GUNU-645481 format. One record per residue (C-alpha): residue number from 1; residue in three letters; x, y, z. Coordinates in nm, 4 decimals. Each point is the difference from the previous one (the first is absolute). Last residue first. Layout:
N
<resi = NUM | resn = ala | c1 = X | c2 = Y | c3 = Z>
...
% end
This chain:
257
<resi = 257 | resn = asp | c1 = 10.6739 | c2 = 29.5358 | c3 = -11.4625>
<resi = 256 | resn = leu | c1 = -0.2863 | c2 = 0.1323 | c3 = -0.2190>
<resi = 255 | resn = asn | c1 = 0.1978 | c2 = -0.0113 | c3 = -0.3254>
<resi = 254 | resn = lys | c1 = 0.0724 | c2 = -0.3690 | c3 = 0.0549>
<resi = 253 | resn = trp | c1 = -0.3679 | c2 = -0.0917 | c3 = 0.0136>
<resi = 252 | resn = val | c1 = -0.0439 | c2 = -0.1684 | c3 = -0.3357>
<resi = 251 | resn = lys | c1 = 0.3526 | c2 = -0.1479 | c3 = -0.0113>
<resi = 250 | resn = arg | c1 = -0.0113 | c2 = -0.1206 | c3 = 0.3580>
<resi = 249 | resn = lys | c1 = -0.3398 | c2 = -0.1644 | c3 = -0.0522>
<resi = 248 | resn = val | c1 = 0.1110 | c2 = -0.1673 | c3 = -0.3209>
<resi = 247 | resn = gly | c1 = 0.3034 | c2 = -0.1482 | c3 = 0.1745>
<resi = 246 | resn = leu | c1 = -0.2154 | c2 = -0.1176 | c3 = 0.2900>
<resi = 245 | resn = leu | c1 = -0.2401 | c2 = -0.1603 | c3 = -0.2463>
<resi = 244 | resn = met | c1 = 0.2838 | c2 = -0.1893 | c3 = -0.1664>
<resi = 243 | resn = ile | c1 = 0.1378 | c2 = -0.1242 | c3 = 0.3330>
<resi = 242 | resn = thr | c1 = -0.3460 | c2 = -0.1165 | c3 = 0.1062>
<resi = 241 | resn = ile | c1 = -0.0564 | c2 = -0.1688 | c3 = -0.3372>
<resi = 240 | resn = leu | c1 = 0.3221 | c2 = -0.1988 | c3 = 0.0458>
<resi = 239 | resn = val | c1 = -0.0799 | c2 = -0.1076 | c3 = 0.3559>
<resi = 238 | resn = leu | c1 = -0.3510 | c2 = -0.1022 | c3 = -0.1007>
<resi = 237 | resn = phe | c1 = 0.1292 | c2 = -0.1946 | c3 = -0.3007>
<resi = 236 | resn = phe | c1 = 0.2591 | c2 = -0.1820 | c3 = 0.2093>
<resi = 235 | resn = leu | c1 = -0.2675 | c2 = -0.0975 | c3 = 0.2499>
<resi = 234 | resn = thr | c1 = -0.2374 | c2 = -0.1154 | c3 = -0.2746>
<resi = 233 | resn = lys | c1 = 0.2667 | c2 = -0.2133 | c3 = -0.1664>
<resi = 232 | resn = val | c1 = 0.0785 | c2 = -0.1656 | c3 = 0.3331>
<resi = 231 | resn = gly | c1 = -0.3701 | c2 = -0.0670 | c3 = 0.0658>
<resi = 230 | resn = leu | c1 = -0.0557 | c2 = -0.1443 | c3 = -0.3466>
<resi = 229 | resn = ser | c1 = 0.2859 | c2 = -0.2436 | c3 = 0.0495>
<resi = 228 | resn = lys | c1 = -0.1349 | c2 = -0.0889 | c3 = 0.3427>
<resi = 227 | resn = arg | c1 = -0.3417 | c2 = -0.0792 | c3 = -0.1428>
<resi = 226 | resn = ser | c1 = 0.1469 | c2 = -0.1986 | c3 = -0.2911>
<resi = 225 | resn = glu | c1 = 0.2073 | c2 = -0.2090 | c3 = 0.2393>
<resi = 224 | resn = leu | c1 = -0.2841 | c2 = -0.0612 | c3 = 0.2456>
<resi = 223 | resn = glu | c1 = -0.2592 | c2 = -0.1073 | c3 = -0.2590>
<resi = 222 | resn = pro | c1 = 0.0054 | c2 = -0.3620 | c3 = 0.1156>
<resi = 221 | resn = glu | c1 = -0.1001 | c2 = 0.1080 | c3 = 0.3528>
<resi = 220 | resn = ala | c1 = -0.1336 | c2 = -0.2855 | c3 = 0.2119>
<resi = 219 | resn = ala | c1 = 0.1304 | c2 = -0.2651 | c3 = -0.2399>
<resi = 218 | resn = trp | c1 = 0.3429 | c2 = 0.1678 | c3 = 0.0042>
<resi = 217 | resn = ala | c1 = 0.0180 | c2 = -0.0217 | c3 = 0.3787>
<resi = 216 | resn = leu | c1 = -0.1218 | c2 = -0.3605 | c3 = -0.0265>
<resi = 215 | resn = phe | c1 = 0.2860 | c2 = -0.0799 | c3 = -0.2373>
<resi = 214 | resn = ser | c1 = 0.2552 | c2 = 0.1642 | c3 = 0.2287>
<resi = 213 | resn = thr | c1 = -0.1327 | c2 = -0.2001 | c3 = 0.2952>
<resi = 212 | resn = ile | c1 = 0.0215 | c2 = -0.3211 | c3 = -0.2027>
<resi = 211 | resn = asp | c1 = 0.3618 | c2 = 0.0805 | c3 = -0.0844>
<resi = 210 | resn = arg | c1 = 0.1081 | c2 = 0.0877 | c3 = 0.3534>
<resi = 209 | resn = ala | c1 = -0.1589 | c2 = -0.3057 | c3 = 0.1581>
<resi = 208 | resn = ile | c1 = 0.1534 | c2 = -0.2267 | c3 = -0.2651>
<resi = 207 | resn = gln | c1 = 0.3435 | c2 = 0.1525 | c3 = 0.0472>
<resi = 206 | resn = ile | c1 = -0.0171 | c2 = -0.0360 | c3 = 0.3800>
<resi = 205 | resn = his | c1 = -0.1100 | c2 = -0.3649 | c3 = -0.0158>
<resi = 204 | resn = ser | c1 = 0.2724 | c2 = -0.0779 | c3 = -0.2515>
<resi = 203 | resn = ala | c1 = -0.0832 | c2 = -0.0645 | c3 = -0.3628>
<resi = 202 | resn = thr | c1 = 0.3466 | c2 = 0.0541 | c3 = -0.1461>
<resi = 201 | resn = thr | c1 = -0.0410 | c2 = 0.2020 | c3 = -0.3186>
<resi = 200 | resn = gly | c1 = 0.0361 | c2 = -0.2163 | c3 = -0.3111>
<resi = 199 | resn = asp | c1 = -0.2094 | c2 = 0.2223 | c3 = -0.2263>
<resi = 198 | resn = asp | c1 = -0.2886 | c2 = -0.2481 | c3 = -0.0124>
<resi = 197 | resn = phe | c1 = -0.0389 | c2 = -0.0063 | c3 = 0.3779>
<resi = 196 | resn = glu | c1 = -0.0669 | c2 = -0.3387 | c3 = 0.1579>
<resi = 195 | resn = val | c1 = -0.2630 | c2 = 0.0074 | c3 = 0.2705>
<resi = 194 | resn = ile | c1 = -0.0178 | c2 = -0.1385 | c3 = 0.3548>
<resi = 193 | resn = asp | c1 = 0.3796 | c2 = 0.0186 | c3 = -0.0068>
<resi = 192 | resn = asp | c1 = 0.0272 | c2 = 0.1393 | c3 = 0.3548>
<resi = 191 | resn = glu | c1 = -0.3277 | c2 = 0.0380 | c3 = 0.1835>
<resi = 190 | resn = ile | c1 = -0.3077 | c2 = 0.2135 | c3 = -0.0383>
<resi = 189 | resn = gln | c1 = -0.3605 | c2 = -0.0798 | c3 = 0.0852>
<resi = 188 | resn = pro | c1 = -0.0121 | c2 = 0.0225 | c3 = 0.3771>
<resi = 187 | resn = pro | c1 = -0.3530 | c2 = -0.1000 | c3 = 0.1032>
<resi = 186 | resn = met | c1 = -0.2807 | c2 = 0.2503 | c3 = -0.0513>
<resi = 185 | resn = ala | c1 = -0.2368 | c2 = 0.0156 | c3 = 0.2969>
<resi = 184 | resn = ile | c1 = 0.1990 | c2 = 0.2684 | c3 = 0.1807>
<resi = 183 | resn = gln | c1 = 0.0552 | c2 = 0.0576 | c3 = 0.3687>
<resi = 182 | resn = asn | c1 = 0.2355 | c2 = 0.2764 | c3 = 0.1191>
<resi = 181 | resn = gly | c1 = -0.2920 | c2 = 0.2194 | c3 = 0.1086>
<resi = 180 | resn = pro | c1 = 0.0640 | c2 = 0.2233 | c3 = -0.2991>
<resi = 179 | resn = tyr | c1 = 0.2523 | c2 = -0.1840 | c3 = -0.2217>
<resi = 178 | resn = tyr | c1 = 0.3656 | c2 = 0.0986 | c3 = 0.0358>
<resi = 177 | resn = glu | c1 = 0.1106 | c2 = -0.2639 | c3 = 0.2533>
<resi = 176 | resn = asn | c1 = -0.1692 | c2 = -0.2813 | c3 = -0.1874>
<resi = 175 | resn = tyr | c1 = -0.1251 | c2 = -0.3038 | c3 = 0.1884>
<resi = 174 | resn = tyr | c1 = -0.2170 | c2 = -0.2468 | c3 = -0.1877>
<resi = 173 | resn = met | c1 = -0.3662 | c2 = -0.0894 | c3 = 0.0511>
<resi = 172 | resn = gly | c1 = -0.1790 | c2 = -0.3314 | c3 = -0.0559>
<resi = 171 | resn = glu | c1 = -0.1599 | c2 = 0.0072 | c3 = 0.3434>
<resi = 170 | resn = gly | c1 = 0.0619 | c2 = 0.3251 | c3 = 0.1812>
<resi = 169 | resn = ala | c1 = 0.3184 | c2 = 0.0563 | c3 = 0.1932>
<resi = 168 | resn = glu | c1 = -0.0004 | c2 = 0.1132 | c3 = 0.3618>
<resi = 167 | resn = phe | c1 = 0.3682 | c2 = 0.0861 | c3 = 0.0465>
<resi = 166 | resn = asn | c1 = 0.1390 | c2 = -0.1508 | c3 = 0.3228>
<resi = 165 | resn = glu | c1 = 0.3377 | c2 = -0.0610 | c3 = -0.1670>
<resi = 164 | resn = pro | c1 = 0.0583 | c2 = 0.1825 | c3 = -0.3241>
<resi = 163 | resn = phe | c1 = -0.1502 | c2 = -0.1455 | c3 = -0.3194>
<resi = 162 | resn = asp | c1 = 0.2677 | c2 = -0.0949 | c3 = -0.2516>
<resi = 161 | resn = lys | c1 = 0.0843 | c2 = 0.2724 | c3 = -0.2493>
<resi = 160 | resn = tyr | c1 = -0.1304 | c2 = 0.1355 | c3 = -0.3310>
<resi = 159 | resn = gly | c1 = 0.1034 | c2 = 0.3598 | c3 = -0.0660>
<resi = 158 | resn = asn | c1 = 0.1838 | c2 = -0.0234 | c3 = -0.3301>
<resi = 157 | resn = leu | c1 = -0.3090 | c2 = 0.0114 | c3 = -0.2219>
<resi = 156 | resn = leu | c1 = -0.1508 | c2 = 0.2599 | c3 = 0.2330>
<resi = 155 | resn = ser | c1 = 0.3122 | c2 = 0.2157 | c3 = -0.0189>
<resi = 154 | resn = tyr | c1 = -0.0102 | c2 = 0.0066 | c3 = -0.3803>
<resi = 153 | resn = ile | c1 = -0.3706 | c2 = 0.0838 | c3 = 0.0010>
<resi = 152 | resn = tyr | c1 = 0.0567 | c2 = 0.2727 | c3 = 0.2612>
<resi = 151 | resn = asp | c1 = 0.2989 | c2 = 0.1453 | c3 = -0.1835>
<resi = 150 | resn = ala | c1 = -0.2014 | c2 = 0.0174 | c3 = -0.3231>
<resi = 149 | resn = gly | c1 = -0.2680 | c2 = 0.2166 | c3 = 0.1564>
<resi = 148 | resn = gly | c1 = 0.0643 | c2 = 0.0977 | c3 = 0.3607>
<resi = 147 | resn = ala | c1 = -0.3663 | c2 = 0.0282 | c3 = 0.0829>
<resi = 146 | resn = arg | c1 = -0.1826 | c2 = -0.2529 | c3 = -0.2176>
<resi = 145 | resn = ala | c1 = -0.2497 | c2 = 0.0789 | c3 = -0.2756>
<resi = 144 | resn = lys | c1 = 0.2509 | c2 = 0.1398 | c3 = -0.2465>
<resi = 143 | resn = val | c1 = 0.2096 | c2 = -0.3174 | c3 = -0.0001>
<resi = 142 | resn = ile | c1 = -0.3150 | c2 = -0.2163 | c3 = -0.0082>
<resi = 141 | resn = leu | c1 = -0.1425 | c2 = 0.1725 | c3 = -0.3061>
<resi = 140 | resn = ser | c1 = -0.0187 | c2 = -0.2910 | c3 = -0.2437>
<resi = 139 | resn = leu | c1 = 0.0613 | c2 = -0.2648 | c3 = 0.2659>
<resi = 138 | resn = asp | c1 = -0.3571 | c2 = -0.1184 | c3 = 0.0556>
<resi = 137 | resn = pro | c1 = -0.0417 | c2 = -0.1097 | c3 = 0.3574>
<resi = 136 | resn = pro | c1 = -0.0084 | c2 = -0.3668 | c3 = 0.1064>
<resi = 135 | resn = tyr | c1 = -0.3274 | c2 = -0.0406 | c3 = 0.1926>
<resi = 134 | resn = ala | c1 = 0.0405 | c2 = -0.1971 | c3 = 0.3204>
<resi = 133 | resn = gly | c1 = -0.2754 | c2 = -0.2547 | c3 = 0.0719>
<resi = 132 | resn = asn | c1 = 0.2249 | c2 = -0.3037 | c3 = 0.0045>
<resi = 131 | resn = asn | c1 = 0.1688 | c2 = 0.0971 | c3 = -0.3280>
<resi = 130 | resn = ala | c1 = -0.1889 | c2 = -0.2030 | c3 = -0.2627>
<resi = 129 | resn = leu | c1 = -0.3390 | c2 = 0.0891 | c3 = 0.1482>
<resi = 128 | resn = arg | c1 = 0.0971 | c2 = 0.3667 | c3 = 0.0078>
<resi = 127 | resn = ala | c1 = 0.0870 | c2 = 0.0003 | c3 = -0.3714>
<resi = 126 | resn = val | c1 = -0.3148 | c2 = -0.1928 | c3 = -0.0923>
<resi = 125 | resn = lys | c1 = -0.2057 | c2 = 0.2592 | c3 = 0.1878>
<resi = 124 | resn = asp | c1 = 0.1814 | c2 = 0.2879 | c3 = -0.1703>
<resi = 123 | resn = asn | c1 = -0.0784 | c2 = -0.1177 | c3 = -0.3538>
<resi = 122 | resn = glu | c1 = 0.1264 | c2 = -0.2184 | c3 = -0.2851>
<resi = 121 | resn = tyr | c1 = 0.3463 | c2 = -0.0320 | c3 = 0.1480>
<resi = 120 | resn = pro | c1 = 0.3588 | c2 = 0.0278 | c3 = -0.1297>
<resi = 119 | resn = gly | c1 = -0.0544 | c2 = 0.3282 | c3 = -0.1855>
<resi = 118 | resn = val | c1 = 0.0490 | c2 = 0.0482 | c3 = -0.3734>
<resi = 117 | resn = phe | c1 = 0.1929 | c2 = 0.3172 | c3 = -0.0701>
<resi = 116 | resn = lys | c1 = -0.2176 | c2 = 0.2450 | c3 = -0.1896>
<resi = 115 | resn = asp | c1 = -0.0584 | c2 = -0.0625 | c3 = -0.3676>
<resi = 114 | resn = ser | c1 = 0.1422 | c2 = 0.2191 | c3 = -0.2777>
<resi = 113 | resn = met | c1 = 0.2906 | c2 = -0.2337 | c3 = -0.0717>
<resi = 112 | resn = lys | c1 = -0.2383 | c2 = -0.2905 | c3 = -0.0536>
<resi = 111 | resn = ala | c1 = -0.1167 | c2 = -0.2837 | c3 = 0.2250>
<resi = 110 | resn = asp | c1 = -0.0830 | c2 = -0.3328 | c3 = -0.1593>
<resi = 109 | resn = arg | c1 = -0.3699 | c2 = -0.0677 | c3 = -0.0352>
<resi = 108 | resn = thr | c1 = -0.2860 | c2 = -0.1472 | c3 = 0.2011>
<resi = 107 | resn = phe | c1 = -0.3617 | c2 = 0.0469 | c3 = -0.0997>
<resi = 106 | resn = met | c1 = -0.3199 | c2 = 0.1604 | c3 = 0.1247>
<resi = 105 | resn = glu | c1 = -0.3134 | c2 = -0.0779 | c3 = -0.1954>
<resi = 104 | resn = gly | c1 = -0.2408 | c2 = 0.2312 | c3 = -0.1788>
<resi = 103 | resn = glu | c1 = 0.0154 | c2 = -0.1936 | c3 = -0.3275>
<resi = 102 | resn = asp | c1 = 0.1899 | c2 = 0.2822 | c3 = -0.1679>
<resi = 101 | resn = asn | c1 = 0.2536 | c2 = -0.0078 | c3 = 0.2830>
<resi = 100 | resn = pro | c1 = -0.0516 | c2 = 0.1265 | c3 = 0.3563>
<resi = 99 | resn = gly | c1 = 0.2750 | c2 = 0.0344 | c3 = 0.0616>
<resi = 98 | resn = asp | c1 = 0.3272 | c2 = -0.0522 | c3 = 0.1781>
<resi = 97 | resn = ile | c1 = 0.1406 | c2 = -0.2281 | c3 = 0.2696>
<resi = 96 | resn = ile | c1 = 0.3769 | c2 = 0.0316 | c3 = 0.0258>
<resi = 95 | resn = glu | c1 = 0.2861 | c2 = -0.2364 | c3 = -0.0690>
<resi = 94 | resn = tyr | c1 = 0.3663 | c2 = 0.0460 | c3 = 0.0808>
<resi = 93 | resn = glu | c1 = 0.3220 | c2 = -0.1092 | c3 = -0.1705>
<resi = 92 | resn = gly | c1 = -0.0854 | c2 = 0.2170 | c3 = -0.2988>
<resi = 91 | resn = ala | c1 = 0.0716 | c2 = 0.3137 | c3 = 0.2039>
<resi = 90 | resn = ile | c1 = 0.3683 | c2 = -0.0922 | c3 = 0.0345>
<resi = 89 | resn = val | c1 = 0.0315 | c2 = -0.0990 | c3 = -0.3688>
<resi = 88 | resn = lys | c1 = -0.1691 | c2 = 0.3216 | c3 = -0.1109>
<resi = 87 | resn = ile | c1 = 0.2314 | c2 = 0.1960 | c3 = 0.2314>
<resi = 86 | resn = glu | c1 = 0.3073 | c2 = -0.1565 | c3 = -0.1599>
<resi = 85 | resn = asp | c1 = -0.1236 | c2 = 0.0867 | c3 = -0.3482>
<resi = 84 | resn = ser | c1 = -0.0744 | c2 = 0.3573 | c3 = 0.1058>
<resi = 83 | resn = ser | c1 = 0.3495 | c2 = 0.0404 | c3 = 0.1433>
<resi = 82 | resn = tyr | c1 = 0.0743 | c2 = -0.0022 | c3 = 0.3731>
<resi = 81 | resn = gly | c1 = 0.2099 | c2 = 0.2796 | c3 = 0.1496>
<resi = 80 | resn = ile | c1 = -0.1631 | c2 = 0.0928 | c3 = 0.3292>
<resi = 79 | resn = gly | c1 = -0.2456 | c2 = 0.2465 | c3 = -0.1534>
<resi = 78 | resn = ala | c1 = -0.1002 | c2 = -0.2510 | c3 = -0.2668>
<resi = 77 | resn = leu | c1 = -0.1473 | c2 = -0.1948 | c3 = 0.2911>
<resi = 76 | resn = asp | c1 = -0.2899 | c2 = 0.2461 | c3 = -0.0092>
<resi = 75 | resn = arg | c1 = -0.1380 | c2 = -0.2040 | c3 = -0.2922>
<resi = 74 | resn = tyr | c1 = -0.0941 | c2 = -0.2710 | c3 = 0.2479>
<resi = 73 | resn = ser | c1 = -0.2391 | c2 = 0.2385 | c3 = 0.1704>
<resi = 72 | resn = leu | c1 = 0.0461 | c2 = 0.1136 | c3 = 0.3587>
<resi = 71 | resn = his | c1 = -0.2651 | c2 = 0.1042 | c3 = 0.2511>
<resi = 70 | resn = arg | c1 = -0.0962 | c2 = -0.3585 | c3 = 0.0858>
<resi = 69 | resn = leu | c1 = 0.3433 | c2 = -0.1089 | c3 = 0.1110>
<resi = 68 | resn = gly | c1 = -0.0945 | c2 = -0.3181 | c3 = 0.1869>
<resi = 67 | resn = his | c1 = 0.1310 | c2 = -0.1827 | c3 = 0.3043>
<resi = 66 | resn = cys | c1 = -0.0238 | c2 = -0.3670 | c3 = 0.1014>
<resi = 65 | resn = ala | c1 = 0.1813 | c2 = -0.2135 | c3 = -0.2605>
<resi = 64 | resn = ser | c1 = 0.1211 | c2 = 0.3229 | c3 = -0.1607>
<resi = 63 | resn = cys | c1 = 0.2604 | c2 = 0.0491 | c3 = 0.2741>
<resi = 62 | resn = val | c1 = 0.2389 | c2 = -0.2850 | c3 = -0.0789>
<resi = 61 | resn = glu | c1 = 0.0632 | c2 = -0.0779 | c3 = -0.3682>
<resi = 60 | resn = thr | c1 = -0.1559 | c2 = 0.3062 | c3 = -0.1614>
<resi = 59 | resn = tyr | c1 = 0.0935 | c2 = 0.2465 | c3 = 0.2740>
<resi = 58 | resn = val | c1 = 0.3570 | c2 = -0.1277 | c3 = 0.0123>
<resi = 57 | resn = lys | c1 = 0.0232 | c2 = 0.0248 | c3 = -0.3791>
<resi = 56 | resn = phe | c1 = -0.1372 | c2 = 0.3538 | c3 = 0.0181>
<resi = 55 | resn = gly | c1 = 0.2687 | c2 = 0.0828 | c3 = 0.2538>
<resi = 54 | resn = arg | c1 = 0.2696 | c2 = -0.1253 | c3 = -0.2369>
<resi = 53 | resn = gln | c1 = -0.1483 | c2 = 0.2169 | c3 = -0.2723>
<resi = 52 | resn = leu | c1 = -0.0095 | c2 = 0.2977 | c3 = 0.2344>
<resi = 51 | resn = ser | c1 = 0.3610 | c2 = -0.0551 | c3 = 0.1067>
<resi = 50 | resn = ala | c1 = 0.1138 | c2 = 0.0023 | c3 = -0.3630>
<resi = 49 | resn = lys | c1 = -0.2141 | c2 = 0.3083 | c3 = -0.0593>
<resi = 48 | resn = asp | c1 = 0.1706 | c2 = 0.1984 | c3 = 0.2768>
<resi = 47 | resn = phe | c1 = -0.2554 | c2 = 0.2714 | c3 = 0.0607>
<resi = 46 | resn = arg | c1 = 0.1011 | c2 = 0.3650 | c3 = -0.0106>
<resi = 45 | resn = gly | c1 = 0.0429 | c2 = 0.2688 | c3 = 0.2619>
<resi = 44 | resn = phe | c1 = 0.0954 | c2 = 0.3503 | c3 = -0.1130>
<resi = 43 | resn = ile | c1 = -0.2280 | c2 = 0.1727 | c3 = 0.2508>
<resi = 42 | resn = gly | c1 = 0.0851 | c2 = -0.2458 | c3 = 0.2730>
<resi = 41 | resn = asn | c1 = -0.0825 | c2 = -0.3669 | c3 = 0.0503>
<resi = 40 | resn = phe | c1 = -0.0138 | c2 = -0.2416 | c3 = -0.2957>
<resi = 39 | resn = pro | c1 = 0.3509 | c2 = -0.1372 | c3 = 0.0592>
<resi = 38 | resn = trp | c1 = -0.1014 | c2 = -0.1246 | c3 = 0.3478>
<resi = 37 | resn = asn | c1 = 0.2633 | c2 = 0.0515 | c3 = 0.2676>
<resi = 36 | resn = gln | c1 = -0.1590 | c2 = -0.2301 | c3 = 0.2555>
<resi = 35 | resn = glu | c1 = -0.1257 | c2 = 0.0658 | c3 = 0.3509>
<resi = 34 | resn = ile | c1 = -0.0827 | c2 = -0.3000 | c3 = 0.2159>
<resi = 33 | resn = leu | c1 = -0.2928 | c2 = 0.1339 | c3 = 0.1987>
<resi = 32 | resn = glu | c1 = 0.0402 | c2 = 0.1279 | c3 = 0.3532>
<resi = 31 | resn = ile | c1 = -0.1852 | c2 = -0.1899 | c3 = 0.2677>
<resi = 30 | resn = lys | c1 = -0.2831 | c2 = 0.1362 | c3 = 0.2105>
<resi = 29 | resn = ser | c1 = -0.2230 | c2 = -0.2896 | c3 = -0.1102>
<resi = 28 | resn = thr | c1 = -0.3268 | c2 = 0.1972 | c3 = -0.0036>
<resi = 27 | resn = ala | c1 = 0.0481 | c2 = 0.1106 | c3 = -0.3607>
<resi = 26 | resn = ala | c1 = 0.3547 | c2 = -0.0429 | c3 = -0.1255>
<resi = 25 | resn = ile | c1 = 0.1908 | c2 = 0.3198 | c3 = 0.0712>
<resi = 24 | resn = val | c1 = 0.0835 | c2 = 0.2410 | c3 = -0.2805>
<resi = 23 | resn = ser | c1 = 0.3028 | c2 = 0.2165 | c3 = 0.0666>
<resi = 22 | resn = ile | c1 = 0.0066 | c2 = 0.1240 | c3 = -0.3608>
<resi = 21 | resn = asn | c1 = -0.2157 | c2 = -0.2233 | c3 = -0.2194>
<resi = 20 | resn = asn | c1 = -0.0439 | c2 = 0.1618 | c3 = -0.3392>
<resi = 19 | resn = pro | c1 = 0.3653 | c2 = 0.0908 | c3 = -0.0258>
<resi = 18 | resn = leu | c1 = 0.0756 | c2 = 0.3699 | c3 = -0.0483>
<resi = 17 | resn = thr | c1 = 0.0820 | c2 = 0.1180 | c3 = -0.3499>
<resi = 16 | resn = ser | c1 = -0.3421 | c2 = 0.1520 | c3 = -0.0610>
<resi = 15 | resn = leu | c1 = 0.0262 | c2 = 0.2114 | c3 = 0.3124>
<resi = 14 | resn = phe | c1 = 0.3335 | c2 = 0.1449 | c3 = -0.1093>
<resi = 13 | resn = phe | c1 = -0.1321 | c2 = 0.0936 | c3 = -0.3438>
<resi = 12 | resn = leu | c1 = -0.2982 | c2 = 0.1704 | c3 = 0.1585>
<resi = 11 | resn = phe | c1 = 0.2352 | c2 = 0.1967 | c3 = 0.2248>
<resi = 10 | resn = leu | c1 = 0.2178 | c2 = 0.0884 | c3 = -0.2986>
<resi = 9 | resn = phe | c1 = -0.3065 | c2 = 0.1320 | c3 = -0.1777>
<resi = 8 | resn = phe | c1 = -0.0950 | c2 = 0.2130 | c3 = 0.3002>
<resi = 7 | resn = asn | c1 = 0.3552 | c2 = 0.1278 | c3 = 0.0451>
<resi = 6 | resn = leu | c1 = 0.0060 | c2 = 0.0987 | c3 = -0.3667>
<resi = 5 | resn = leu | c1 = -0.3278 | c2 = 0.1835 | c3 = 0.0408>
<resi = 4 | resn = arg | c1 = 0.1221 | c2 = 0.1852 | c3 = 0.3074>
<resi = 3 | resn = ser | c1 = 0.3290 | c2 = 0.0986 | c3 = -0.1641>
<resi = 2 | resn = leu | c1 = -0.1764 | c2 = 0.1249 | c3 = -0.3110>
<resi = 1 | resn = met | c1 = -0.2218 | c2 = 0.2270 | c3 = 0.2082>
% end
């Protein structure tokens, strides 16, 4: 009995340590994704806060012009190492429409820590109009919403190529070998030194792609570390209680052996 339970717990442990994207193939493109050794994979996986802060800078200076993070609040940035004062400064750079006030009118105010991230567009129609009819998706859950997760996002950012010969390209489209159909409306956004990292890290194309992907993985699951910590504690508890119960069982029934 003990052996079966231990094998079961070890099996669960093994499953939780597997990468989230084993042998994932980019949809319809039949090309293997660029697999990365992400520090947040596995049962003991943790986010690299320095990478997350660099990724947030990339999002702020590059991605936020078109994409929102509507499921995140500014106060969630405490999870990547920002202090309350720093978060107040970050939120204060944006304005939101609030109200009505005592006179029944809407008004504009600086964003607060408790507010959701301010999006780049007032509504979906404005977003499509600004992007030739293509709607830039919200990035809050993009890592969870795409097969391949973080590896897909990383591959997509590195997948821009020139159109092959005899390829029927749509107007205003770009070729990406990892995007379904290989045509994507979003132009390549990342290049060397497009941002300057505060910690002095070299802002190479590869580093930027890795950091923004890590940040988006955190945005999709900011509670990942606490969930995994609870899972490990639960597994150890179950193993311990199983051993204790087996000892009690043997003591109670030893005279019947």
